[in-house]
C-alpha positions, 0 to 999 in steps of 0.5 A: 448075231441073234439067231432068233431074229431072221430077216428075208430080203431080196430082189427080182433079177430083171436088170442090174441094181442101181443107186436107188437100190443102194440107198433104199435097201443094200446099205442097210442090208450090209449093216444088218448082216452083223446083227441078224440071220439074213436070207437074201433071195434072188427072185428068179421065178417071180421075175418070170411072172411078167418075163415069161417070154424072155427067160434069157433076161432073167437068167443073165441078171441073176448073175448081175444081181449077185455080183451087185450084192458082192460088190456092195459088201454083202458077205456070203459068210454072213448071209445066205444068198439064195436063188429062188428056183433052186429051192423047190420048197418055195413053189410047193408052198405057194401051191398050198397057200393058193388054196386058201387065198381068193381071187377077189383078195388077190385083185384087191392088193393095192400094190398088185393093182398099181403094178398091173396098171403101170404094165397095162395088163388089164384082164390079160394079167398073167395068173403068175403075176396076179398071185406073186404076193403068195409066192412072197408069203411062201418065201417069207414063211419058208424062212421063218423070217421074223423081219422083212425090210420093205418100203411103204408101198410094200406093206400090203404084202406083209399084210397079205402074208400075215393073213395067210399065216393066220388062216392056215394056223386056224384052219389046220391047228397048231403054229406051223407058220410064223408071222413076220413084221415090216422093217420100214426103210427110212430112205425114200427111193430116189427119183429117176434121172429124168424126173419122171417118177422113181428110178427103174431098171428098165425105164432108161432113168437109172444110175447103175452100181456097175456104171463106170466113170465116163457113163456116170458123168454122161448120166449126170450131165443129162439129168433133169433139173429145174426147167425154170432154171434157164440161166445161172442168174435165175433163181432155182427150185431144189424141191423136186430137183433130182440132182439135189435129192441125189446130193442129199443121199450121197454128199457127205458134207451136209453143211455145205450142201445147205449153203449150196441149196440156198445159193441155188435158190437165190440165183447165181449158181449154174446147173453145170457146177451143181451136177459136177459136185454130184459127180464127185460125191457119187463117183467116190461112193461107187469107186470101191463098189466098182472095184470089188465087182471087177474082182468078182466078175473075174470068176463068174463060175465061182459066184454061181457056185456060191449061189448054188451052195447058199441055195442048198443051205437054204433047203435046210430050213425051208424043208422043215417049214414044208414038212410042218405044212405037209403034216398039217395038211395030212400029206406026210405019207 
């Protein structure tokens, strides 16, 4: 492991994780854990920025996300798995960074603008939600992360983090904070089962990693396909068809899959057969994940203990960063 290469990654605990998270980031994290020092953050404070009225939802899903992490193969011996609210240095750093970021700059962040529009906030946006890129900057810099795995849509967050780093170091001298680089995901997020945009935790269009076999089969049977493919004899469209997007991600027989696509496009292949192939491929992938999850579910207290230990270990490095920041701000009384 290269100790000079630190990664920060994580998720907001607003629901269990789904197969979009799996192909988009979780599989890559399992690979990276063997070559990098990886901190995995369960961002419960950030989850509260738009769930302040339902803290139980966030609390319950901290455990759900942790179970998903362990089930896919993230090893606590190789990763430091952290609960954000158990590392108070992160909140203190956020407060200091807010003093060097303007309201106008926060409103210009395209990722936040898009999310505000999706959630219908308008001018009634919670202040915590508008400022969560600053909280993310605190997370990244606190762990002195060199790399942050993100999708293309999250690049503005990295840009804003580096702006904060540059401004802080320029204002107060020295190099208390380190710049970071994105690790772009090679896999586009999977579409929802309803064909409406990307898969989401709260939009009833997701296949969750913890779904049992019957639930998985039901969801695949109900999946949106090609609305013009009314009969098996009709030619079908592969592009924009979620079933084929999922097959691309999970079917290991790529040559056979190409033949299947050609057959579907010519006509003579029903959606039921295509969906059955998807069920078999996806069920194979998820079977071992389900089995590991069931083992970890037997002792939730031990999972929470693991999170507390990881969070305590995380404070060893976040306290050093906070000390450097406090010294730069002349707050090292």
